SETORVEX-887932 format. One record per residue (C-alpha): x, y, z; residue number from 1. Coordinates in Angstrom, 2 decimals. Layout:
N
X_Y_Z_pos
X_Y_Z_NUM
...
end
This chain:
654
X_Y_Z_pos
-180.41_-57.94_26.55_1
-178.75_-54.40_27.89_2
-179.75_-53.42_31.39_3
-178.63_-50.53_33.34_4
-178.95_-50.69_37.62_5
-178.74_-46.89_38.62_6
-178.09_-48.17_42.17_7
-175.09_-49.50_41.21_8
-174.16_-48.31_38.23_9
-173.82_-51.67_36.84_10
-173.96_-52.34_33.08_11
-175.63_-55.87_32.10_12
-175.44_-57.20_28.61_13
-177.01_-60.80_28.58_14
-176.84_-62.95_24.93_15
-178.56_-66.03_24.69_16
-175.91_-67.96_26.83_17
-173.57_-64.99_28.22_18
-173.38_-62.32_30.34_19
-171.00_-59.45_30.40_20
-171.13_-57.01_33.03_21
-169.28_-53.51_33.88_22
-169.40_-50.93_36.28_23
-168.83_-47.24_37.10_24
-167.70_-46.97_40.12_25
-167.83_-44.23_42.96_26
-164.74_-42.51_41.25_27
-166.48_-42.39_37.78_28
-163.92_-45.24_36.56_29
-165.26_-47.92_34.33_30
-164.58_-51.26_35.86_31
-164.52_-54.90_34.12_32
-166.91_-57.31_36.33_33
-167.54_-60.37_34.19_34
-167.69_-62.30_30.89_35
-169.00_-65.55_31.03_36
-171.70_-67.77_31.16_37
-174.96_-66.32_31.79_38
-175.98_-65.22_35.20_39
-178.99_-62.99_36.52_40
-176.87_-61.82_39.00_41
-174.38_-58.67_39.84_42
-171.17_-59.68_39.78_43
-169.31_-56.99_41.64_44
-167.70_-59.70_44.08_45
-164.94_-59.94_41.69_46
-163.31_-56.33_43.00_47
-160.96_-56.89_45.67_48
-159.94_-53.85_47.57_49
-156.26_-55.07_49.57_50
-153.55_-52.38_50.03_51
-150.49_-53.60_47.71_52
-146.98_-52.20_47.94_53
-146.03_-50.25_44.92_54
-149.63_-50.32_43.23_55
-150.25_-46.14_43.57_56
-153.58_-45.03_44.02_57
-155.98_-42.21_42.56_58
-155.71_-38.86_44.07_59
-159.45_-39.25_44.74_60
-159.15_-42.44_46.94_61
-157.09_-40.24_49.45_62
-155.98_-42.26_52.23_63
-157.04_-45.80_50.90_64
-154.58_-47.11_49.97_65
-156.78_-50.44_49.10_66
-158.04_-48.65_45.55_67
-155.20_-48.90_42.93_68
-155.65_-48.92_39.27_69
-153.19_-51.40_38.73_70
-154.80_-53.97_40.24_71
-158.84_-53.28_39.41_72
-160.02_-55.18_36.09_73
-161.11_-52.34_33.75_74
-162.75_-51.68_30.38_75
-160.37_-49.43_28.82_76
-157.13_-48.80_30.70_77
-155.35_-45.79_29.80_78
-151.66_-44.58_30.28_79
-151.14_-42.35_33.29_80
-153.37_-43.93_35.73_81
-151.32_-45.91_38.09_82
-152.19_-48.82_36.11_83
-148.53_-50.27_34.99_84
-149.93_-52.77_33.23_85
-150.35_-53.03_29.46_86
-152.74_-50.09_28.36_87
-155.11_-49.44_25.30_88
-154.74_-45.94_25.05_89
-151.39_-44.10_25.18_90
-152.04_-40.23_24.54_91
-149.78_-37.25_24.83_92
-150.25_-33.22_24.28_93
-148.28_-30.41_22.74_94
-145.66_-30.58_25.02_95
-145.46_-34.10_24.79_96
-146.53_-35.29_28.44_97
-148.28_-38.66_28.29_98
-151.28_-39.37_30.73_99
-155.05_-39.41_30.27_100
-157.20_-40.28_33.12_101
-160.84_-41.14_31.71_102
-164.08_-40.84_33.85_103
-167.31_-42.16_33.28_104
-169.71_-39.27_31.62_105
-173.36_-40.89_30.77_106
-174.66_-43.73_28.84_107
-176.96_-44.47_25.90_108
-179.11_-47.66_25.10_109
-180.25_-47.92_21.52_110
-181.78_-50.29_19.54_111
-180.54_-52.04_16.79_112
-176.26_-52.43_15.97_113
-174.56_-49.49_15.55_114
-172.33_-48.82_12.42_115
-168.94_-47.36_12.00_116
-168.08_-44.83_9.11_117
-165.68_-45.78_6.93_118
-164.94_-48.94_8.92_119
-166.34_-52.65_8.29_120
-168.67_-53.67_11.05_121
-170.86_-56.37_12.07_122
-174.10_-55.44_11.02_123
-178.10_-56.68_12.01_124
-180.55_-58.72_10.23_125
-183.89_-57.76_10.26_126
-184.80_-61.12_12.46_127
-181.49_-60.33_14.68_128
-182.89_-58.23_17.80_129
-179.76_-56.34_18.20_130
-178.89_-53.74_20.44_131
-176.32_-51.14_21.37_132
-174.51_-49.55_24.36_133
-172.75_-46.48_24.35_134
-170.86_-45.50_27.22_135
-169.06_-41.79_27.56_136
-166.24_-41.35_29.11_137
-163.88_-38.09_29.21_138
-160.42_-36.47_30.21_139
-160.86_-32.59_31.00_140
-157.32_-31.59_30.91_141
-157.16_-33.14_26.75_142
-160.58_-32.49_26.44_143
-160.74_-35.95_25.08_144
-163.95_-37.67_25.02_145
-164.17_-41.84_24.36_146
-167.39_-43.20_23.58_147
-167.20_-46.92_23.73_148
-169.64_-48.92_21.57_149
-170.78_-51.93_22.72_150
-173.18_-53.95_20.24_151
-175.20_-57.08_20.81_152
-176.43_-59.99_18.66_153
-178.09_-62.22_21.53_154
-179.10_-65.01_19.53_155
-175.48_-65.52_18.15_156
-174.15_-65.02_21.59_157
-171.75_-62.08_19.95_158
-170.61_-58.63_21.93_159
-168.68_-56.26_19.57_160
-166.71_-53.40_20.49_161
-165.37_-50.21_18.93_162
-164.49_-46.59_20.12_163
-164.65_-43.13_19.20_164
-162.00_-40.85_20.34_165
-162.67_-37.18_19.78_166
-160.71_-34.11_20.70_167
-163.44_-31.88_22.20_168
-160.84_-29.36_23.33_169
-158.67_-26.42_22.55_170
-155.44_-27.89_21.43_171
-154.12_-31.02_19.84_172
-153.24_-34.06_21.01_173
-151.70_-37.47_19.49_174
-152.87_-41.02_20.11_175
-149.97_-43.26_19.74_176
-151.76_-46.50_21.15_177
-155.09_-47.00_20.68_178
-157.03_-50.71_21.32_179
-160.22_-51.79_21.17_180
-161.21_-54.38_23.25_181
-159.68_-55.65_26.64_182
-161.27_-58.38_29.10_183
-159.38_-58.49_32.24_184
-159.70_-61.98_34.32_185
-159.27_-61.64_38.08_186
-158.34_-65.24_38.32_187
-157.93_-68.66_36.46_188
-155.19_-70.78_34.68_189
-155.52_-70.05_30.76_190
-154.25_-71.29_27.74_191
-153.85_-68.59_24.56_192
-154.38_-69.83_20.85_193
-152.87_-67.79_18.19_194
-152.45_-68.54_14.42_195
-149.27_-68.08_12.93_196
-147.63_-68.61_9.83_197
-145.63_-67.15_6.76_198
-146.30_-66.97_3.00_199
-147.75_-70.28_1.52_200
-147.93_-71.46_4.97_201
-150.73_-69.65_6.81_202
-152.85_-69.91_10.43_203
-150.74_-72.74_11.80_204
-152.81_-73.81_15.61_205
-150.59_-72.83_18.12_206
-151.89_-73.58_22.10_207
-149.35_-71.83_24.65_208
-149.73_-71.87_28.57_209
-150.01_-68.33_29.78_210
-147.59_-67.83_32.22_211
-146.53_-64.23_33.93_212
-145.34_-61.40_31.23_213
-146.75_-60.06_28.37_214
-147.35_-62.30_24.97_215
-147.89_-60.37_21.99_216
-149.15_-61.18_18.74_217
-149.30_-58.62_15.60_218
-148.57_-57.23_12.56_219
-146.14_-54.47_11.43_220
-146.76_-54.68_7.74_221
-149.42_-52.75_6.60_222
-151.91_-55.87_6.45_223
-153.06_-58.12_8.42_224
-150.33_-60.78_7.58_225
-149.43_-64.21_6.78_226
-147.49_-64.39_10.26_227
-149.78_-64.22_12.69_228
-154.32_-63.81_12.04_229
-155.76_-61.36_14.04_230
-157.81_-63.56_15.57_231
-157.27_-65.56_19.27_232
-158.73_-67.34_21.49_233
-158.23_-67.81_25.91_234
-159.45_-70.89_27.14_235
-159.43_-72.78_30.46_236
-156.41_-75.14_30.02_237
-158.51_-78.15_30.12_238
-160.77_-76.74_27.57_239
-161.30_-78.89_24.31_240
-162.95_-79.09_21.54_241
-166.38_-80.17_23.28_242
-166.26_-79.00_26.86_243
-164.43_-75.82_28.96_244
-164.71_-72.20_28.87_245
-163.46_-70.18_26.15_246
-163.20_-66.61_25.12_247
-162.68_-65.26_21.45_248
-161.33_-62.06_19.86_249
-161.62_-61.22_16.15_250
-160.07_-57.69_14.56_251
-162.62_-56.17_11.93_252
-159.83_-54.50_10.09_253
-157.27_-55.61_7.53_254
-154.17_-53.38_8.65_255
-151.69_-53.43_11.51_256
-152.25_-54.92_14.38_257
-151.94_-55.57_18.24_258
-153.23_-58.54_20.49_259
-152.03_-59.03_23.98_260
-152.27_-61.45_26.62_261
-150.69_-60.47_29.88_262
-150.75_-62.34_33.14_263
-149.69_-60.16_35.99_264
-148.26_-60.06_39.50_265
-151.39_-61.17_41.31_266
-152.37_-63.67_38.65_267
-155.10_-61.75_36.83_268
-155.35_-62.01_32.94_269
-155.68_-59.20_30.94_270
-156.71_-59.78_26.94_271
-156.41_-56.97_24.34_272
-156.82_-56.31_20.91_273
-156.29_-53.31_18.45_274
-154.31_-51.26_16.21_275
-150.69_-51.75_15.60_276
-148.50_-49.73_17.70_277
-145.84_-48.98_15.26_278
-145.90_-46.15_12.75_279
-148.94_-44.76_14.49_280
-149.26_-41.48_15.86_281
-152.37_-39.80_15.24_282
-152.82_-35.82_16.04_283
-156.08_-34.97_16.62_284
-156.84_-31.46_16.55_285
-159.99_-29.44_18.24_286
-163.20_-31.00_16.77_287
-161.29_-34.36_15.00_288
-162.34_-37.92_15.65_289
-160.76_-41.21_15.46_290
-162.48_-44.64_15.51_291
-160.89_-47.92_16.88_292
-161.96_-50.59_14.52_293
-164.25_-53.50_15.49_294
-163.16_-56.50_17.38_295
-165.86_-59.19_17.79_296
-165.93_-61.14_20.89_297
-167.59_-64.66_21.70_298
-167.43_-66.85_24.76_299
-168.80_-70.68_24.91_300
-168.79_-72.96_27.83_301
-168.84_-75.43_25.45_302
-165.24_-75.50_24.19_303
-163.54_-74.66_21.11_304
-166.39_-76.09_18.70_305
-169.24_-73.64_19.99_306
-166.79_-70.80_20.03_307
-166.18_-71.66_15.90_308
-170.13_-72.38_15.49_309
-170.69_-68.64_16.87_310
-167.73_-66.58_14.43_311
-168.99_-68.70_11.60_312
-172.59_-67.70_12.04_313
-171.59_-64.02_12.44_314
-169.11_-63.67_9.75_315
-171.42_-65.70_7.09_316
-174.23_-63.51_7.98_317
-173.71_-60.73_9.64_318
-170.38_-59.46_8.14_319
-170.80_-61.02_4.20_320
-173.05_-58.93_2.68_321
-174.53_-58.92_-0.85_322
-175.72_-60.91_-3.71_323
-173.03_-63.68_-3.00_324
-173.67_-63.68_0.93_325
-176.36_-66.20_0.41_326
-176.16_-68.06_-2.97_327
-173.66_-70.61_-3.76_328
-170.69_-69.05_-5.57_329
-169.56_-70.28_-9.09_330
-166.69_-73.04_-9.93_331
-163.94_-71.38_-11.21_332
-161.09_-72.28_-13.31_333
-157.75_-69.75_-12.36_334
-155.42_-70.17_-15.02_335
-152.64_-69.27_-12.81_336
-150.93_-71.94_-12.21_337
-152.01_-73.32_-15.57_338
-150.40_-70.45_-17.63_339
-148.31_-67.68_-15.22_340
-148.06_-65.30_-17.96_341
-147.34_-67.44_-20.79_342
-150.79_-67.21_-22.89_343
-152.29_-65.94_-25.69_344
-155.95_-65.49_-26.36_345
-156.50_-69.06_-28.18_346
-154.94_-71.13_-25.64_347
-157.37_-69.29_-23.34_348
-160.38_-70.52_-26.04_349
-158.99_-73.71_-25.54_350
-158.89_-73.89_-21.99_351
-162.35_-72.44_-22.05_352
-164.13_-74.90_-23.93_353
-162.27_-77.99_-22.03_354
-163.42_-76.33_-18.96_355
-166.77_-76.32_-19.26_356
-167.00_-79.45_-20.74_357
-165.90_-80.68_-17.63_358
-169.15_-78.87_-15.58_359
-166.98_-75.35_-14.23_360
-168.92_-72.31_-14.31_361
-166.48_-69.63_-14.72_362
-163.26_-69.14_-16.32_363
-160.47_-66.83_-14.57_364
-157.71_-65.01_-16.09_365
-155.28_-64.34_-13.66_366
-151.94_-61.98_-14.02_367
-150.84_-60.97_-17.23_368
-153.37_-59.69_-19.21_369
-152.64_-56.06_-19.62_370
-149.96_-54.13_-21.74_371
-146.25_-54.92_-20.55_372
-147.26_-57.47_-18.14_373
-145.29_-60.27_-18.93_374
-142.95_-60.63_-15.89_375
-144.37_-59.22_-12.40_376
-141.44_-56.82_-12.82_377
-143.84_-54.41_-14.74_378
-147.04_-52.26_-15.89_379
-148.76_-52.48_-12.22_380
-150.55_-49.16_-12.22_381
-151.54_-49.38_-16.09_382
-154.54_-51.66_-16.47_383
-154.91_-51.33_-20.47_384
-155.29_-54.69_-21.89_385
-153.17_-56.35_-24.34_386
-154.81_-56.44_-27.78_387
-152.11_-58.52_-29.43_388
-151.96_-61.10_-26.84_389
-156.04_-61.58_-26.13_390
-156.05_-61.36_-29.61_391
-158.40_-58.68_-29.37_392
-160.21_-56.34_-26.61_393
-160.90_-58.07_-23.51_394
-164.31_-56.94_-23.83_395
-164.50_-59.30_-27.10_396
-162.43_-62.11_-25.22_397
-164.61_-62.25_-22.61_398
-167.84_-62.28_-25.29_399
-166.54_-65.58_-26.61_400
-166.34_-67.42_-22.99_401
-170.25_-66.06_-22.49_402
-171.23_-67.59_-25.97_403
-169.75_-70.86_-24.53_404
-172.09_-70.71_-21.31_405
-169.03_-69.71_-19.13_406
-168.76_-66.77_-16.71_407
-165.60_-64.58_-16.40_408
-163.21_-63.66_-13.98_409
-160.44_-61.02_-13.95_410
-157.22_-60.80_-11.67_411
-156.11_-57.18_-10.55_412
-153.71_-55.87_-8.13_413
-155.01_-52.40_-7.86_414
-153.04_-51.10_-4.72_415
-150.01_-51.41_-6.30_416
-147.63_-49.80_-8.90_417
-144.64_-50.81_-11.03_418
-141.31_-48.32_-11.25_419
-141.57_-49.67_-14.60_420
-145.08_-48.23_-15.25_421
-146.46_-45.62_-17.30_422
-148.55_-44.47_-14.28_423
-145.15_-44.21_-12.34_424
-143.47_-42.12_-14.68_425
-146.45_-39.42_-14.94_426
-146.64_-39.91_-11.10_427
-143.98_-41.11_-8.74_428
-145.56_-38.54_-5.88_429
-148.21_-41.58_-5.58_430
-145.95_-44.59_-4.31_431
-145.42_-44.22_-0.68_432
-141.31_-43.71_-0.59_433
-139.17_-41.89_1.68_434
-137.64_-38.39_0.04_435
-134.21_-39.03_-0.48_436
-133.64_-42.75_0.30_437
-133.84_-45.68_-2.24_438
-136.93_-47.06_-2.00_439
-137.21_-50.97_-0.25_440
-138.75_-53.00_-3.48_441
-141.27_-55.90_-2.57_442
-141.87_-58.19_-5.56_443
-140.25_-55.50_-7.82_444
-143.06_-52.99_-6.79_445
-144.24_-50.60_-4.54_446
-147.28_-49.20_-2.85_447
-149.94_-46.71_-3.92_448
-150.70_-44.24_-1.41_449
-154.57_-44.74_-0.93_450
-154.42_-42.07_1.86_451
-154.64_-39.51_-1.19_452
-158.14_-38.80_-2.83_453
-156.65_-38.79_-6.22_454
-155.08_-41.79_-5.79_455
-158.28_-43.40_-4.55_456
-160.05_-42.25_-7.36_457
-157.89_-43.43_-9.82_458
-158.12_-47.21_-8.62_459
-161.39_-46.69_-8.69_460
-161.87_-45.15_-12.08_461
-159.29_-47.89_-13.28_462
-161.66_-50.94_-11.94_463
-164.89_-49.30_-12.74_464
-163.76_-48.61_-16.81_465
-162.67_-52.73_-17.03_466
-166.24_-53.46_-15.26_467
-167.80_-51.20_-18.02_468
-165.65_-52.62_-20.93_469
-166.27_-56.47_-20.36_470
-168.98_-58.48_-18.36_471
-166.17_-59.23_-15.97_472
-168.15_-61.20_-13.01_473
-165.33_-61.51_-10.65_474
-162.37_-60.06_-9.87_475
-159.35_-61.66_-7.39_476
-158.25_-58.52_-5.66_477
-154.07_-59.16_-5.30_478
-151.87_-57.25_-2.93_479
-147.96_-58.92_-3.21_480
-146.26_-56.92_-0.87_481
-146.25_-55.44_2.61_482
-145.95_-51.82_3.33_483
-142.69_-50.67_4.32_484
-142.24_-47.21_3.43_485
-145.02_-45.46_5.44_486
-144.75_-41.60_3.94_487
-147.25_-39.89_1.85_488
-146.11_-36.94_-0.14_489
-149.37_-34.94_0.26_490
-149.75_-35.42_4.26_491
-148.37_-33.04_7.17_492
-149.20_-35.93_9.91_493
-147.12_-39.28_8.70_494
-148.22_-40.86_11.80_495
-151.99_-41.07_10.06_496
-150.97_-42.70_6.95_497
-151.04_-46.54_7.92_498
-154.16_-46.01_9.35_499
-155.60_-43.62_6.48_500
-154.50_-45.85_3.89_501
-156.50_-48.57_4.97_502
-159.81_-46.44_5.23_503
-158.89_-45.26_1.80_504
-159.20_-49.11_0.62_505
-162.38_-49.46_2.24_506
-163.61_-46.48_0.33_507
-162.38_-47.92_-2.77_508
-164.23_-51.38_-2.38_509
-167.23_-49.85_-0.81_510
-167.62_-47.57_-3.98_511
-167.31_-50.86_-6.09_512
-169.68_-53.09_-4.04_513
-172.28_-50.45_-4.40_514
-172.00_-49.76_-7.96_515
-170.89_-53.30_-9.25_516
-173.31_-55.30_-7.08_517
-173.23_-58.55_-9.37_518
-169.22_-58.65_-9.49_519
-168.09_-61.03_-6.81_520
-164.51_-59.81_-5.35_521
-162.18_-62.73_-4.18_522
-159.64_-61.12_-1.34_523
-155.53_-62.16_-2.03_524
-152.62_-60.72_-0.75_525
-149.85_-63.36_-1.93_526
-152.69_-65.69_-0.69_527
-153.93_-65.57_3.18_528
-152.32_-62.21_3.94_529
-155.28_-60.59_4.20_530
-157.46_-63.38_5.70_531
-159.60_-61.16_7.97_532
-163.09_-59.96_8.91_533
-162.51_-56.69_7.32_534
-162.15_-58.24_4.12_535
-164.59_-59.93_4.31_536
-167.12_-57.42_4.60_537
-166.20_-56.41_1.42_538
-164.65_-59.52_-0.33_539
-166.65_-62.59_1.12_540
-164.68_-64.87_-0.01_541
-160.53_-64.97_-0.11_542
-157.92_-66.61_-1.63_543
-156.80_-68.84_1.17_544
-153.16_-69.15_0.99_545
-150.74_-69.46_-2.50_546
-149.82_-72.99_-1.49_547
-152.23_-75.61_-3.03_548
-150.55_-78.58_-2.07_549
-153.39_-80.73_-0.55_550
-151.48_-81.97_2.62_551
-150.32_-78.48_3.47_552
-153.41_-77.14_2.79_553
-155.18_-79.74_5.41_554
-152.93_-77.59_8.01_555
-154.21_-74.10_6.69_556
-157.59_-74.84_6.60_557
-157.75_-76.73_9.98_558
-156.23_-73.00_11.33_559
-158.46_-71.06_9.50_560
-161.31_-73.13_10.66_561
-161.23_-71.89_14.41_562
-162.23_-68.16_13.20_563
-163.56_-68.38_9.76_564
-166.39_-70.39_7.50_565
-165.84_-72.32_5.13_566
-167.57_-70.13_2.66_567
-164.88_-67.69_3.02_568
-161.99_-69.98_2.31_569
-161.18_-70.09_-1.77_570
-159.84_-73.75_-2.52_571
-158.49_-75.40_-5.56_572
-157.43_-78.65_-7.17_573
-154.11_-77.91_-8.78_574
-151.49_-79.13_-10.79_575
-149.20_-82.22_-9.64_576
-146.75_-82.80_-8.95_577
-147.26_-79.70_-6.62_578
-145.76_-76.01_-7.91_579
-144.84_-75.04_-4.19_580
-143.76_-78.17_-2.83_581
-143.04_-80.69_-5.31_582
-145.34_-83.55_-3.90_583
-147.78_-85.95_-5.99_584
-150.87_-86.37_-4.20_585
-154.34_-88.53_-6.12_586
-156.55_-85.85_-7.58_587
-159.44_-87.73_-5.40_588
-157.22_-86.06_-2.41_589
-156.74_-83.03_-4.07_590
-160.70_-83.05_-4.27_591
-161.49_-83.51_-0.92_592
-159.52_-80.94_0.85_593
-160.51_-78.34_-1.80_594
-164.07_-79.10_-1.68_595
-164.35_-77.98_1.51_596
-163.97_-74.51_0.22_597
-165.12_-71.88_-2.03_598
-164.51_-74.42_-4.35_599
-162.41_-74.28_-8.15_600
-159.48_-75.64_-10.10_601
-155.99_-74.61_-11.05_602
-154.34_-76.26_-13.86_603
-154.58_-76.51_-17.76_604
-157.63_-78.82_-18.41_605
-156.50_-79.23_-22.06_606
-153.63_-81.76_-20.63_607
-155.45_-83.96_-18.53_608
-156.12_-87.54_-19.61_609
-159.55_-89.19_-20.51_610
-159.71_-90.76_-16.92_611
-158.67_-87.39_-15.41_612
-161.64_-85.43_-17.27_613
-164.15_-87.80_-16.18_614
-163.15_-87.90_-12.41_615
-163.23_-84.50_-12.28_616
-166.94_-83.77_-14.18_617
-168.10_-86.47_-11.39_618
-166.09_-84.73_-8.40_619
-167.70_-80.97_-9.85_620
-171.27_-83.37_-9.88_621
-170.40_-84.39_-5.91_622
-169.97_-81.04_-4.91_623
-172.63_-79.45_-6.34_624
-175.10_-81.85_-4.62_625
-173.24_-81.35_-1.46_626
-172.06_-77.81_-1.38_627
-175.19_-76.62_0.40_628
-174.10_-78.85_3.38_629
-170.94_-77.83_3.23_630
-170.63_-74.06_2.86_631
-173.83_-73.45_4.83_632
-174.25_-75.84_7.80_633
-172.16_-76.76_10.69_634
-168.62_-77.49_10.55_635
-166.92_-79.88_12.74_636
-163.21_-80.48_13.62_637
-162.78_-84.30_14.42_638
-158.75_-84.21_14.79_639
-156.51_-82.35_16.63_640
-153.85_-80.54_14.94_641
-151.30_-83.59_14.18_642
-153.91_-84.97_11.66_643
-156.73_-83.63_10.13_644
-160.49_-85.21_10.06_645
-163.58_-82.97_10.19_646
-167.25_-83.43_8.78_647
-169.76_-80.82_7.72_648
-173.86_-81.25_9.19_649
-176.79_-79.65_7.59_650
-178.43_-77.60_10.16_651
-181.25_-79.72_10.87_652
-179.23_-82.75_11.57_653
-180.50_-84.48_8.73_654
end
């Protein structure tokens, strides 16, 4: 699985169908050799040494002008080494001087898959023959140590990467760019597949022939974003669903990201992924470290279909965790498009009774259940149930619904604060805002500063109080604006805040998962604005899009399917005419699209005709008959992006 050739200092990682190789060369630079179809040979033939004009040479190379990092494939390229391509690591010292030349120090090979402190990461199960390779690089001038982590799940054809940067010196230095993963290709004619979009139209498939220059996608929004998903595929120009070489990278992180593909002067291609550079300036004092969030990589020589299966299997079984990883999720009725903010306890009870008669498993009460929350401009952060509106306490309402044989779920948006709220009046310093400037508003709300311990403690205690006071078995965890003002009133280093915010979110989610393991959390960020592997580590399903129109959802599901399993895609049959598009589609069409996901409804069943109610009863029974194949089977795209057809096949092919 992981081999080391001492004579040539070549590291080889084998999975079932792929091989990954790198070499610590004679000068101590860590060069990338190969990632592709499984091979038993040594692939240092990829290295070419030719004198090239204006490609500078390391001092150690002496008069050998054929050796230049400007053209050699590398594992962890850093700025200031003579490599003028885009690099993974940019560092400056206290004087503002940039440059960090990294040299090989040593390695470790360990049994089992590494984990990351405070960050989500792929984990190994008992039946996964996993391994870890750690390669250490260092820069003597700065006292910087870089530990490159490689995890291997050989049977799933998965290789993961992370890095830990530590200040082992005597003086601070600052990171202004930190990416996680890099693959250099010395030749090839490639297409790049990315997934762009906007709110209510996420993850549109886009395939571009790679030409000279730097192609970059990413997010500056403090979340992975509706606009670009932190997932991309490099494939041979003629690759199809069932043929051709394909390489995929997926970021296990929910904040800002940067992903790059560069075709350089000599026809070589560099593919990289990691943290966003914008608003990131991370100073490490002596003894401090920062961890680069993980990237999942996989290779397929059998086209996009096999690449998809590799990612689906990994995310389903090695990212998603806990009780809900392996059990079928409840069929829910969500109140949002039926009621919005306009409801009372009696109306909720009527809807729940009708939902139960149709075969629904869970009633989910969306926004509007707490004091002062009759529109989206008030009360975020207060989280006190509105007993007048609900007709009693939340616990009493849940008890009535449980007595019908339905479980109960609840909408929350814990990372946000309304300016018109008790919490903001008491703690305005808890909101991210720049001193001396009026805040930029998004949906009438500001962002709570989760880089602060006191804020994290408040958020956790608020959610715990809800869960302790009522039998809430599901949380829809929403997040409805981007982060613009990256400023903490408690930090001395503002360049750390955007990263530390995400660590804070993960800490809160981990505490909730640990202390309330029977609660299913569905991630949401205005729909699909944080649809990523990082969130799936804590929330095994995510609201795929605020757009519930069946025809639009076909496109959204198509793009999402390349990297994410069906079990992660929450999908509901909603009302018609559709509230986002005005389109009218048959109830059966809405069902056929939504059944390829974590299934539910988003309508008022009381208003349905008898024929519609009978059809929904048949739909729910049909879904329950087939959902094991749908959620746990193999997913096949039968069409391209101009029209949509797919199928689900059981694991044994029956």
